C-alpha positions as CSV (number, residue, x, y, z in Angstrom):
1,X,35.4,-30.0,68.8
2,X,32.4,-27.3,67.6
3,X,32.8,-25.4,64.5
4,X,32.2,-22.6,66.1
5,X,34.9,-23.3,69.2
6,X,38.1,-21.3,67.5
7,X,35.4,-18.4,67.0
8,X,35.0,-18.7,70.9
9,X,38.1,-19.0,71.5
10,X,39.8,-15.9,68.7
11,X,37.6,-13.1,70.8
12,X,37.6,-14.6,74.1
13,X,41.5,-13.2,73.6
14,X,40.1,-9.5,72.7
15,X,40.9,-6.7,74.7
16,X,38.9,-4.0,73.1
17,X,35.3,-3.7,74.4
18,X,34.0,-3.6,70.7
19,X,35.9,-4.5,67.0
20,X,34.7,-5.3,63.6
21,X,35.2,-8.3,61.8
22,X,33.7,-9.8,57.9
23,X,33.2,-12.5,57.1
24,X,36.1,-13.4,55.6
25,X,38.1,-12.8,58.9
26,X,35.9,-15.2,60.6
27,X,36.3,-18.0,57.9
28,X,39.7,-18.4,58.4
29,X,39.8,-18.2,62.3
30,X,37.0,-20.2,62.1
31,X,38.2,-22.6,59.1
32,X,35.5,-23.0,57.2
33,X,32.7,-20.7,55.8
34,X,30.5,-19.1,56.4
35,X,26.7,-20.3,56.2
36,X,25.3,-18.3,53.6
37,X,22.2,-17.4,56.5
38,X,24.6,-15.5,58.1
39,X,24.5,-12.1,55.3
40,X,20.6,-11.9,57.6
41,X,20.8,-10.3,60.4
42,X,18.6,-12.7,62.4
43,X,21.2,-15.5,62.5
44,X,23.0,-13.3,64.5
45,X,20.6,-13.0,67.0
46,X,21.7,-12.1,70.9
47,X,19.0,-13.5,72.8
48,X,19.4,-16.7,74.3
49,X,16.8,-19.0,73.2
50,X,17.0,-22.4,75.1
51,X,15.2,-23.6,71.3
52,X,17.4,-22.2,68.7
53,X,19.6,-23.5,67.6
54,X,21.7,-21.3,66.7
55,X,24.8,-23.1,67.4
56,X,27.6,-19.5,66.9
57,X,25.3,-17.6,69.0
58,X,27.0,-20.0,71.7
59,X,30.2,-19.5,70.8
60,X,30.5,-15.2,71.1
61,X,27.7,-15.2,73.9
62,X,30.9,-17.9,75.6
63,X,32.8,-15.1,75.0
64,X,31.6,-13.3,76.3
65,X,29.9,-10.6,73.3
66,X,27.4,-9.4,71.3
67,X,26.6,-10.1,67.7
68,X,25.2,-6.8,65.1
69,X,25.8,-7.8,61.6
70,X,26.3,-4.4,59.8
71,X,23.9,-4.5,56.8
72,X,25.6,-5.0,52.9
73,X,29.3,-4.7,54.7
74,X,30.1,-8.6,55.4
75,X,31.5,-7.5,57.9
76,X,29.9,-8.1,62.1
77,X,30.9,-5.5,65.3
78,X,31.3,-7.8,69.1
79,X,30.7,-5.4,71.6
80,X,31.4,-6.5,75.5
81,X,27.7,-7.9,76.2
82,X,27.3,-5.6,79.8
83,X,26.6,-7.7,83.0
84,X,23.6,-8.4,85.0
C-alpha cells in the first residue's frame, strides 16, 4: 500500500464538489505526517507529468479531485476535476 492510498480512498467517498481539509485532517487519514514541502504550492500541483515523483498527486487525481493549497493556513481545498 502506498502512503497516500488512504487519502485516495477518503476522497473517493466524498460527495461534495468542493471542500477543505487541514493538514492535521490529512495526516489522520494517511496515518503519517505530511512532509515539510507540503507547505509549498508546488507540492499540490495538479499537472500530470510522467517524469514527476509527486506520488501524492496521483491520490487526489485518481479520486477525481484537484488540490489547491490555501496559503498560510495549512489547509487544502479539494475541487472535483472537470471531465473532458
